C-alpha positions as CSV (number, residue, x, y, z in Angstrom):
1,X,-0.1,0.3,-0.1
2,X,1.5,3.2,-1.1
3,X,1.2,6.3,1.3
4,X,-1.7,8.9,0.2
5,X,-1.0,11.7,-1.0
6,X,-3.3,13.9,1.4
7,X,-1.8,14.6,4.8
8,X,-2.2,11.5,7.8
9,X,-1.8,12.0,11.4
10,X,0.4,10.7,13.6
11,X,0.8,9.7,17.5
12,X,4.0,8.3,19.1
13,X,2.7,7.7,22.8
14,X,5.2,5.1,23.0
15,X,7.5,7.6,25.3
16,X,6.9,9.6,28.5
17,X,6.0,12.5,26.8
18,X,3.6,11.5,23.5
19,X,4.4,13.6,19.7
20,X,1.1,14.2,17.6
21,X,2.2,15.2,14.2
22,X,0.0,16.5,10.8
23,X,2.6,14.7,8.4
24,X,2.6,15.1,4.6
25,X,5.2,14.1,1.7
26,X,7.9,14.0,4.5
27,X,7.5,17.3,5.8
28,X,5.2,18.1,8.9
29,X,2.3,20.7,8.5
30,X,2.1,20.6,12.2
31,X,3.0,18.7,15.6
32,X,3.3,19.4,18.9
33,X,4.8,17.3,22.1
34,X,2.4,17.9,25.1
35,X,3.6,18.1,28.4
36,X,0.8,16.7,30.1
37,X,0.9,12.5,30.2
38,X,-0.8,11.0,27.2
39,X,-4.0,10.3,28.8
40,X,-4.7,14.4,29.2
41,X,-2.1,15.2,26.0
42,X,-2.9,13.5,23.0
43,X,-6.6,14.6,22.1
44,X,-5.6,18.3,23.0
45,X,-2.5,18.0,20.9
46,X,-4.6,16.7,18.3
47,X,-6.8,19.1,18.3
48,X,-3.8,21.4,18.3
49,X,-2.0,20.7,15.5
50,X,-5.3,20.1,13.2
51,X,-6.5,24.1,13.7
52,X,-2.3,25.1,13.7
53,X,-3.2,23.1,9.9
54,X,-6.3,24.4,9.3
55,X,-7.8,20.7,9.1
56,X,-10.4,18.4,10.0
57,X,-9.9,14.8,10.4
58,X,-11.9,14.2,7.4
59,X,-9.3,16.1,5.6
60,X,-6.9,13.0,6.4
61,X,-5.6,10.5,4.3
62,X,-5.0,7.9,7.6
63,X,-3.4,7.4,10.9
64,X,-0.3,7.1,11.5
65,X,0.4,4.9,14.9
66,X,3.8,4.1,16.9
67,X,3.0,0.5,18.3
68,X,6.3,0.3,20.6
69,X,8.3,-1.2,22.1
70,X,7.4,1.7,25.1
71,X,5.0,2.9,27.7
72,X,2.0,0.5,27.6
73,X,-0.8,3.0,28.4
74,X,0.1,5.8,25.9
75,X,0.5,3.2,23.2
76,X,-3.0,1.8,24.2
77,X,-4.4,5.2,24.1
78,X,-3.0,6.1,20.7
79,X,-4.3,2.8,19.7
80,X,-8.3,3.6,21.0
81,X,-8.2,6.9,19.8
82,X,-7.7,6.2,16.2
83,X,-9.8,2.6,17.0
84,X,-12.3,5.3,18.0
85,X,-12.1,7.6,14.7
86,X,-12.5,5.0,12.7
87,X,-16.2,3.7,14.4
88,X,-17.1,7.0,12.9
89,X,-18.6,6.3,9.1
90,X,-16.8,9.7,7.9
91,X,-13.2,8.0,8.9
92,X,-14.2,3.8,8.6
93,X,-12.1,3.3,5.7
94,X,-9.2,5.3,6.6
95,X,-6.2,3.5,6.8
96,X,-4.2,3.0,9.3
97,X,0.2,2.5,9.4
98,X,2.1,1.7,12.2
99,X,5.8,1.4,12.7
100,X,8.2,0.5,16.0
101,X,9.4,2.6,17.9
102,X,13.1,0.9,17.8
103,X,12.7,0.9,14.1
104,X,12.5,3.7,13.7
105,X,15.1,5.0,16.2
106,X,17.7,2.8,14.0
107,X,16.4,4.8,11.0
108,X,16.6,7.8,12.2
109,X,20.3,7.1,13.7
110,X,21.3,5.8,10.2
111,X,19.7,9.2,8.4
112,X,22.1,11.2,10.5
113,X,25.2,9.3,11.0
114,X,25.0,7.2,7.5
115,X,27.2,4.0,8.0
116,X,26.1,0.5,7.8
117,X,22.2,-0.6,10.1
118,X,22.8,-0.3,13.8
119,X,21.8,-2.2,16.5
120,X,19.4,-0.6,18.6
121,X,18.0,-1.5,22.3
122,X,15.5,0.1,25.1
123,X,14.9,-1.0,28.6
124,X,11.9,-4.2,28.7
125,X,11.0,-5.5,32.2
126,X,12.2,-7.8,34.6
127,X,16.0,-6.9,33.5
128,X,15.8,-7.5,30.0
129,X,16.4,-5.6,26.8
130,X,14.2,-5.0,23.6
131,X,17.0,-5.7,21.0
132,X,16.7,-5.0,17.2
133,X,19.5,-6.4,15.2
134,X,20.8,-4.7,12.2
135,X,18.6,-5.8,9.6
136,X,16.2,-7.8,11.5
137,X,12.5,-6.8,10.9
138,X,11.5,-8.3,14.4
139,X,12.1,-7.1,18.3
140,X,13.3,-9.4,20.1
141,X,13.4,-9.5,24.7
142,X,17.4,-10.7,25.9
143,X,19.2,-10.9,29.0
144,X,22.1,-8.7,29.9
145,X,24.3,-11.4,28.7
146,X,23.1,-11.5,25.5
147,X,24.1,-7.5,24.4
148,X,27.8,-8.7,25.3
149,X,28.0,-10.2,21.8
150,X,26.0,-7.4,20.1
151,X,28.8,-5.1,18.0
152,X,28.9,-1.6,17.9
153,X,27.1,0.8,16.7
154,X,24.5,0.0,19.8
155,X,21.7,2.5,19.9
156,X,20.1,2.9,23.5
157,X,16.7,4.4,23.3
158,X,15.4,5.4,27.1
159,X,12.0,5.7,26.8
160,X,11.5,5.9,30.8
161,X,14.1,6.3,34.0
162,X,16.5,3.3,34.2
163,X,16.4,0.9,36.4
164,X,20.0,-0.5,35.4
165,X,22.7,1.3,33.7
166,X,23.3,-0.1,29.9
167,X,26.2,-1.6,28.4
168,X,29.2,0.1,28.5
169,X,29.4,0.0,24.9
170,X,26.2,1.3,23.9
171,X,25.7,4.5,22.7
172,X,22.3,6.7,24.3
173,X,20.5,8.6,21.5
174,X,16.7,10.0,21.3
175,X,15.6,11.2,18.1
176,X,13.5,14.4,18.1
177,X,10.0,13.1,15.9
178,X,9.9,17.0,15.1
179,X,13.1,17.0,13.6
180,X,12.2,13.4,11.9
181,X,9.6,13.6,9.7
182,X,11.6,12.5,6.4
183,X,12.4,9.4,8.5
184,X,8.9,8.1,7.5
185,X,9.5,7.8,4.6
186,X,12.6,4.8,4.9
187,X,11.2,1.4,2.7
188,X,9.9,-0.7,5.0
189,X,9.6,1.5,8.2
190,X,5.6,2.1,7.7
191,X,3.7,-0.8,7.4
192,X,-0.1,-1.3,6.3
193,X,-2.2,-2.7,9.6
194,X,-5.5,-3.6,10.1
195,X,-6.3,-2.0,13.3
196,X,-3.5,-0.3,15.9
197,X,-2.5,-2.2,18.5
198,X,0.3,-2.6,21.4
199,X,3.8,-4.7,20.7
200,X,5.2,-6.1,23.4
201,X,8.3,-8.4,22.6
202,X,7.5,-11.1,24.8
203,X,4.0,-11.9,26.9
204,X,4.2,-12.0,30.6
205,X,3.7,-15.9,32.1
206,X,1.8,-16.0,34.9
207,X,2.5,-19.2,37.3
208,X,-0.9,-20.5,38.5
209,X,-1.7,-20.2,42.3
210,X,-1.7,-23.3,44.3
211,X,-2.6,-24.0,47.9
212,X,0.1,-26.8,47.6
213,X,3.1,-24.8,48.0
214,X,1.5,-23.2,50.7
215,X,1.0,-25.7,53.1
216,X,3.5,-26.2,56.1
């Protein structure tokens, strides 16, 4: 599916501070990064940029959703907003594209610095990391020890307060979406999807409670 000529609404709420923008042909018509959390800032931000661009939702050619990994709450709010708009008859046929947070970071780094594709990481949970290896399409969850064998350049994308340091050979780097409009044209970065959702590298596994373990 090729991107339409009409402007697209881009929502990236995977990081603590969400970003919303009206994107067209590799440039922003308007964008905003509300200082309030996504729950309060996302809809206010969308209203603001539509006003700034002198557009309405009906003028859009579709939606772009950052699926993560990142803030589960923020990503779910973004997905909910797009799903809700598309329940309305006027917007039901508007297509949706998604992109991964680490895929975007890797593409932005390569656009800014050139060179070969890079490896990228962000915090996962329980002492583990999200890892996108150079040239791979999918993010995986790995242990600390696995990162020692990941070659440089290794880009660390901090999405929240760290609970542990990144590997010593990792370079912390965070692209500003407002400066990276052309990056969204990177081949393969935007993928057409049926409905926006949350990307999680590895689903949580919960052990079923058993009374046997608690008997004396």
